[in-house]
PDB file as gemmi writes it, atoms N, CA and C in Angstrom:
CRYST1    1.000    1.000    1.000  90.00  90.00  90.00 P 1                      
ATOM      1  N   MET A   1      75.325 138.522  61.582  1.00  0.00           N  
ATOM      2  CA  MET A   1      75.173 139.235  62.554  1.00  0.00           C  
ATOM      3  C   MET A   1      76.253 140.299  63.185  1.00  0.00           C  
ATOM      4  N   ALA A   2      76.101 141.430  63.400  1.00  0.00           N  
ATOM      5  CA  ALA A   2      76.999 142.157  63.738  1.00  0.00           C  
ATOM      6  C   ALA A   2      77.313 142.254  65.022  1.00  0.00           C  
ATOM      7  N   ILE A   3      78.634 142.523  65.262  1.00  0.00           N  
ATOM      8  CA  ILE A   3      79.265 142.003  66.709  1.00  0.00           C  
ATOM      9  C   ILE A   3      79.219 143.048  67.166  1.00  0.00           C  
ATOM     10  N   TRP A   4      79.621 144.494  66.456  1.00  0.00           N  
ATOM     11  CA  TRP A   4      79.713 145.842  67.196  1.00  0.00           C  
ATOM     12  C   TRP A   4      79.075 146.681  66.086  1.00  0.00           C  
ATOM     13  N   LYS A   5      78.105 147.436  66.631  1.00  0.00           N  
ATOM     14  CA  LYS A   5      77.113 148.301  65.745  1.00  0.00           C  
ATOM     15  C   LYS A   5      76.844 149.971  66.224  1.00  0.00           C  
ATOM     16  N   VAL A   6      77.093 150.355  65.620  1.00  0.00           N  
ATOM     17  CA  VAL A   6      76.902 151.928  65.402  1.00  0.00           C  
ATOM     18  C   VAL A   6      75.287 152.496  64.497  1.00  0.00           C  
ATOM     19  N   THR A   7      74.677 152.882  66.117  1.00  0.00           N  
ATOM     20  CA  THR A   7      73.358 153.492  65.230  1.00  0.00           C  
ATOM     21  C   THR A   7      73.130 154.917  65.917  1.00  0.00           C  
ATOM     22  N   MET A   8      72.497 155.690  65.249  1.00  0.00           N  
ATOM     23  CA  MET A   8      71.847 156.588  65.587  1.00  0.00           C  
ATOM     24  C   MET A   8      70.257 156.845  65.159  1.00  0.00           C  
ATOM     25  N   ASP A   9      70.050 157.310  66.634  1.00  0.00           N  
ATOM     26  CA  ASP A   9      68.491 157.167  66.989  1.00  0.00           C  
ATOM     27  C   ASP A   9      67.842 158.759  67.421  1.00  0.00           C  
ATOM     28  N   GLY A  10      67.641 159.647  66.660  1.00  0.00           N  
ATOM     29  CA  GLY A  10      67.286 161.216  67.096  1.00  0.00           C  
ATOM     30  C   GLY A  10      68.440 161.847  67.317  1.00  0.00           C  
ATOM     31  N   LYS A  11      68.253 162.079  68.706  1.00  0.00           N  
ATOM     32  CA  LYS A  11      69.652 162.690  69.026  1.00  0.00           C  
ATOM     33  C   LYS A  11      70.705 162.219  69.950  1.00  0.00           C  
ATOM     34  N   ASP A  12      70.613 160.761  69.932  1.00  0.00           N  
ATOM     35  CA  ASP A  12      71.525 159.958  70.298  1.00  0.00           C  
ATOM     36  C   ASP A  12      72.118 159.100  69.579  1.00  0.00           C  
ATOM     37  N   VAL A  13      73.328 158.866  70.021  1.00  0.00           N  
ATOM     38  CA  VAL A  13      74.179 157.754  69.176  1.00  0.00           C  
ATOM     39  C   VAL A  13      75.017 156.773  70.222  1.00  0.00           C  
ATOM     40  N   GLN A  14      74.828 155.342  69.521  1.00  0.00           N  
ATOM     41  CA  GLN A  14      75.313 154.155  70.374  1.00  0.00           C  
ATOM     42  C   GLN A  14      76.416 153.806  69.716  1.00  0.00           C  
ATOM     43  N   PHE A  15      77.337 153.335  70.114  1.00  0.00           N  
ATOM     44  CA  PHE A  15      78.402 152.760  69.852  1.00  0.00           C  
ATOM     45  C   PHE A  15      78.303 151.642  70.782  1.00  0.00           C  
ATOM     46  N   GLY A  16      78.270 150.245  70.573  1.00  0.00           N  
ATOM     47  CA  GLY A  16      78.273 149.174  70.717  1.00  0.00           C  
ATOM     48  C   GLY A  16      77.188 149.021  71.759  1.00  0.00           C  
ATOM     49  N   GLU A  17      77.566 149.255  72.941  1.00  0.00           N  
ATOM     50  CA  GLU A  17      76.487 149.282  74.375  1.00  0.00           C  
ATOM     51  C   GLU A  17      76.486 150.687  74.784  1.00  0.00           C  
ATOM     52  N   ALA A  18      77.859 151.654  74.517  1.00  0.00           N  
ATOM     53  CA  ALA A  18      77.812 152.853  74.869  1.00  0.00           C  
ATOM     54  C   ALA A  18      77.140 153.713  74.428  1.00  0.00           C  
ATOM     55  N   LYS A  19      75.806 154.498  74.993  1.00  0.00           N  
ATOM     56  CA  LYS A  19      74.902 155.404  74.113  1.00  0.00           C  
ATOM     57  C   LYS A  19      75.338 156.799  74.712  1.00  0.00           C  
ATOM     58  N   ARG A  20      74.962 157.839  74.009  1.00  0.00           N  
ATOM     59  CA  ARG A  20      75.429 159.356  74.542  1.00  0.00           C  
ATOM     60  C   ARG A  20      74.665 160.030  73.566  1.00  0.00           C  
ATOM     61  N   LYS A  21      74.515 161.170  73.804  1.00  0.00           N  
ATOM     62  CA  LYS A  21      73.900 162.423  72.832  1.00  0.00           C  
ATOM     63  C   LYS A  21      74.968 162.818  72.102  1.00  0.00           C  
ATOM     64  N   ARG A  22      74.133 162.730  70.552  1.00  0.00           N  
ATOM     65  CA  ARG A  22      74.619 163.086  69.373  1.00  0.00           C  
ATOM     66  C   ARG A  22      75.681 164.636  69.485  1.00  0.00           C  
ATOM     67  N   ILE A  23      76.841 164.794  69.354  1.00  0.00           N  
ATOM     68  CA  ILE A  23      77.800 165.990  69.228  1.00  0.00           C  
ATOM     69  C   ILE A  23      77.026 166.661  67.927  1.00  0.00           C  
ATOM     70  N   THR A  24      77.571 166.065  67.114  1.00  0.00           N  
ATOM     71  CA  THR A  24      77.244 166.546  65.240  1.00  0.00           C  
ATOM     72  C   THR A  24      75.808 166.341  65.106  1.00  0.00           C  
ATOM     73  N   PRO A  25      75.258 167.582  64.558  1.00  0.00           N  
ATOM     74  CA  PRO A  25      73.827 167.611  63.928  1.00  0.00           C  
ATOM     75  C   PRO A  25      73.844 166.549  62.525  1.00  0.00           C  
ATOM     76  N   SER A  26      74.586 166.183  62.120  1.00  0.00           N  
ATOM     77  CA  SER A  26      74.520 165.343  60.642  1.00  0.00           C  
ATOM     78  C   SER A  26      75.055 163.728  61.256  1.00  0.00           C  
ATOM     79  N   GLY A  27      75.686 163.668  62.487  1.00  0.00           N  
ATOM     80  CA  GLY A  27      76.214 162.509  62.195  1.00  0.00           C  
ATOM     81  C   GLY A  27      77.544 162.247  62.238  1.00  0.00           C  
ATOM     82  N   CYS A  28      77.995 162.945  61.255  1.00  0.00           N  
ATOM     83  CA  CYS A  28      79.154 162.939  60.640  1.00  0.00           C  
ATOM     84  C   CYS A  28      80.641 163.295  61.736  1.00  0.00           C  
ATOM     85  N   ASN A  29      81.738 162.658  61.755  1.00  0.00           N  
ATOM     86  CA  ASN A  29      82.617 162.765  62.424  1.00  0.00           C  
ATOM     87  C   ASN A  29      82.131 162.702  64.025  1.00  0.00           C  
ATOM     88  N   GLU A  30      81.419 161.840  64.327  1.00  0.00           N  
ATOM     89  CA  GLU A  30      81.479 161.686  65.822  1.00  0.00           C  
ATOM     90  C   GLU A  30      82.480 161.033  66.378  1.00  0.00           C  
ATOM     91  N   PRO A  31      82.723 161.590  67.243  1.00  0.00           N  
ATOM     92  CA  PRO A  31      84.032 160.983  68.134  1.00  0.00           C  
ATOM     93  C   PRO A  31      83.515 159.880  68.927  1.00  0.00           C  
ATOM     94  N   PHE A  32      84.336 158.953  68.961  1.00  0.00           N  
ATOM     95  CA  PHE A  32      84.770 157.910  69.648  1.00  0.00           C  
ATOM     96  C   PHE A  32      85.977 157.552  70.031  1.00  0.00           C  
ATOM     97  N   LYS A  33      86.380 157.444  71.582  1.00  0.00           N  
ATOM     98  CA  LYS A  33      87.712 157.620  71.687  1.00  0.00           C  
ATOM     99  C   LYS A  33      88.389 158.468  71.075  1.00  0.00           C  
ATOM    100  N   ARG A  34      89.292 158.097  70.281  1.00  0.00           N  
ATOM    101  CA  ARG A  34      90.428 158.763  69.604  1.00  0.00           C  
ATOM    102  C   ARG A  34      89.966 158.659  67.655  1.00  0.00           C  
ATOM    103  N   TRP A  35      88.909 158.259  67.560  1.00  0.00           N  
ATOM    104  CA  TRP A  35      88.042 157.567  66.077  1.00  0.00           C  
ATOM    105  C   TRP A  35      86.996 158.636  65.691  1.00  0.00           C  
ATOM    106  N   TYR A  36      86.990 158.567  64.646  1.00  0.00           N  
ATOM    107  CA  TYR A  36      85.775 159.617  63.771  1.00  0.00           C  
ATOM    108  C   TYR A  36      84.991 158.484  63.048  1.00  0.00           C  
ATOM    109  N   TRP A  37      83.485 158.193  63.643  1.00  0.00           N  
ATOM    110  CA  TRP A  37      82.697 157.960  62.965  1.00  0.00           C  
ATOM    111  C   TRP A  37      82.243 158.507  61.623  1.00  0.00           C  
ATOM    112  N   CYS A  38      82.257 158.109  60.311  1.00  0.00           N  
ATOM    113  CA  CYS A  38      81.673 158.636  58.871  1.00  0.00           C  
ATOM    114  C   CYS A  38      80.485 157.641  58.623  1.00  0.00           C  
ATOM    115  N   PRO A  39      79.611 158.034  58.607  1.00  0.00           N  
ATOM    116  CA  PRO A  39      78.218 157.602  58.481  1.00  0.00           C  
ATOM    117  C   PRO A  39      78.087 156.728  56.968  1.00  0.00           C  
ATOM    118  N   ARG A  40      78.597 157.852  56.077  1.00  0.00           N  
ATOM    119  CA  ARG A  40      78.946 157.158  54.741  1.00  0.00           C  
ATOM    120  C   ARG A  40      79.643 155.595  54.231  1.00  0.00           C  
ATOM    121  N   ARG A  41      80.528 155.717  54.990  1.00  0.00           N  
ATOM    122  CA  ARG A  41      81.644 154.650  54.838  1.00  0.00           C  
ATOM    123  C   ARG A  41      81.054 153.357  55.865  1.00  0.00           C  
ATOM    124  N   GLN A  42      80.551 154.103  56.639  1.00  0.00           N  
ATOM    125  CA  GLN A  42      80.082 153.169  57.786  1.00  0.00           C  
ATOM    126  C   GLN A  42      81.471 152.231  58.792  1.00  0.00           C  
ATOM    127  N   TRP A  43      82.348 153.258  58.823  1.00  0.00           N  
ATOM    128  CA  TRP A  43      83.345 152.943  59.462  1.00  0.00           C  
ATOM    129  C   TRP A  43      84.062 154.179  60.271  1.00  0.00           C  
ATOM    130  N   PHE A  44      85.262 153.718  60.956  1.00  0.00           N  
ATOM    131  CA  PHE A  44      85.934 154.999  61.796  1.00  0.00           C  
ATOM    132  C   PHE A  44      87.137 155.094  60.672  1.00  0.00           C  
ATOM    133  N   ASN A  45      87.809 156.816  61.101  1.00  0.00           N  
ATOM    134  CA  ASN A  45      88.528 157.212  60.768  1.00  0.00           C  
ATOM    135  C   ASN A  45      89.656 157.796  61.633  1.00  0.00           C  
ATOM    136  N   LYS A  46      90.961 158.218  61.675  1.00  0.00           N  
ATOM    137  CA  LYS A  46      91.531 158.392  62.440  1.00  0.00           C  
ATOM    138  C   LYS A  46      91.885 159.749  62.576  1.00  0.00           C  
ATOM    139  N   ILE A  47      91.493 160.453  61.601  1.00  0.00           N  
ATOM    140  CA  ILE A  47      91.074 161.893  61.466  1.00  0.00           C  
ATOM    141  C   ILE A  47      90.037 162.421  61.090  1.00  0.00           C  
ATOM    142  N   PRO A  48      89.385 163.480  61.626  1.00  0.00           N  
ATOM    143  CA  PRO A  48      88.120 163.942  61.176  1.00  0.00           C  
ATOM    144  C   PRO A  48      88.041 164.166  59.574  1.00  0.00           C  
ATOM    145  N   CYS A  49      86.979 164.035  59.199  1.00  0.00           N  
ATOM    146  CA  CYS A  49      86.723 164.266  57.407  1.00  0.00           C  
ATOM    147  C   CYS A  49      86.700 165.630  57.681  1.00  0.00           C  
ATOM    148  N   PRO A  50      87.326 166.189  56.336  1.00  0.00           N  
ATOM    149  CA  PRO A  50      87.434 167.780  56.146  1.00  0.00           C  
ATOM    150  C   PRO A  50      86.283 168.187  55.552  1.00  0.00           C  
ATOM    151  N   PHE A  51      84.782 167.693  55.544  1.00  0.00           N  
ATOM    152  CA  PHE A  51      83.731 168.108  54.949  1.00  0.00           C  
ATOM    153  C   PHE A  51      83.030 168.690  56.343  1.00  0.00           C  
ATOM    154  N   VAL A  52      82.356 169.597  56.178  1.00  0.00           N  
ATOM    155  CA  VAL A  52      81.174 170.156  57.467  1.00  0.00           C  
ATOM    156  C   VAL A  52      80.564 169.269  57.841  1.00  0.00           C  
ATOM    157  N   ASN A  53      79.306 168.760  56.304  1.00  0.00           N  
ATOM    158  CA  ASN A  53      78.486 168.054  56.874  1.00  0.00           C  
ATOM    159  C   ASN A  53      77.998 167.220  55.424  1.00  0.00           C  
ATOM    160  N   LYS A  54      76.984 166.432  55.752  1.00  0.00           N  
ATOM    161  CA  LYS A  54      76.889 165.404  54.680  1.00  0.00           C  
ATOM    162  C   LYS A  54      76.707 165.959  53.074  1.00  0.00           C  
ATOM    163  N   ASN A  55      75.909 167.203  52.886  1.00  0.00           N  
ATOM    164  CA  ASN A  55      76.047 167.772  52.062  1.00  0.00           C  
ATOM    165  C   ASN A  55      76.997 168.110  51.236  1.00  0.00           C  
ATOM    166  N   GLU A  56      77.880 168.428  51.585  1.00  0.00           N  
ATOM    167  CA  GLU A  56      79.351 168.801  51.269  1.00  0.00           C  
ATOM    168  C   GLU A  56      80.038 167.443  50.685  1.00  0.00           C  
ATOM    169  N   CYS A  57      79.911 166.398  51.611  1.00  0.00           N  
ATOM    170  CA  CYS A  57      80.291 165.169  51.301  1.00  0.00           C  
ATOM    171  C   CYS A  57      79.869 164.475  49.954  1.00  0.00           C  
ATOM    172  N   ASP A  58      78.223 164.640  49.971  1.00  0.00           N  
ATOM    173  CA  ASP A  58      77.357 164.464  48.778  1.00  0.00           C  
ATOM    174  C   ASP A  58      77.943 164.879  47.698  1.00  0.00           C  
ATOM    175  N   THR A  59      78.282 166.871  47.585  1.00  0.00           N  
ATOM    176  CA  THR A  59      78.611 167.053  46.499  1.00  0.00           C  
ATOM    177  C   THR A  59      79.959 167.181  46.142  1.00  0.00           C  
ATOM    178  N   TYR A  60      80.969 166.603  46.787  1.00  0.00           N  
ATOM    179  CA  TYR A  60      82.167 166.120  46.491  1.00  0.00           C  
ATOM    180  C   TYR A  60      81.999 164.913  45.664  1.00  0.00           C  
ATOM    181  N   ARG A  61      81.077 163.865  46.237  1.00  0.00           N  
ATOM    182  CA  ARG A  61      81.084 162.629  45.658  1.00  0.00           C  
ATOM    183  C   ARG A  61      80.715 162.653  44.263  1.00  0.00           C  
ATOM    184  N   ARG A  62      79.541 163.381  44.021  1.00  0.00           N  
ATOM    185  CA  ARG A  62      78.949 163.359  42.808  1.00  0.00           C  
ATOM    186  C   ARG A  62      80.174 163.937  41.856  1.00  0.00           C  
ATOM    187  N   MET A  63      80.761 165.258  42.256  1.00  0.00           N  
ATOM    188  CA  MET A  63      81.701 165.957  41.322  1.00  0.00           C  
ATOM    189  C   MET A  63      82.817 164.950  41.085  1.00  0.00           C  
ATOM    190  N   CYS A  64      83.544 164.190  41.840  1.00  0.00           N  
ATOM    191  CA  CYS A  64      84.853 163.466  41.738  1.00  0.00           C  
ATOM    192  C   CYS A  64      84.274 161.971  41.553  1.00  0.00           C  
ATOM    193  N   GLY A  65      83.393 161.234  42.136  1.00  0.00           N  
ATOM    194  CA  GLY A  65      83.048 159.590  41.832  1.00  0.00           C  
ATOM    195  C   GLY A  65      83.124 159.241  43.050  1.00  0.00           C  
ATOM    196  N   ASN A  66      84.034 159.291  43.792  1.00  0.00           N  
ATOM    197  CA  ASN A  66      84.072 158.716  45.163  1.00  0.00           C  
ATOM    198  C   ASN A  66      84.790 159.371  46.158  1.00  0.00           C  
ATOM    199  N   LEU A  67      84.941 159.047  47.456  1.00  0.00           N  
ATOM    200  CA  LEU A  67      85.955 159.540  48.247  1.00  0.00           C  
ATOM    201  C   LEU A  67      87.155 159.144  48.231  1.00  0.00           C  
TER     202      LEU A  67                                                      
END                                                                             
């Protein structure tokens, strides 16, 4: 059972109990306080991902093997 969960439903994103409209269309780099959500890794990063969207991330991953 997850203690704290990030979910994206339609145009909304939910960080634990906090719910708001999604800022990014793909869900990548969704800001939460001073952190950025990565849906691929299901984890937060301190700096935004350098990729514009999930397609760029997928292409890089296919070419290089991982992030």
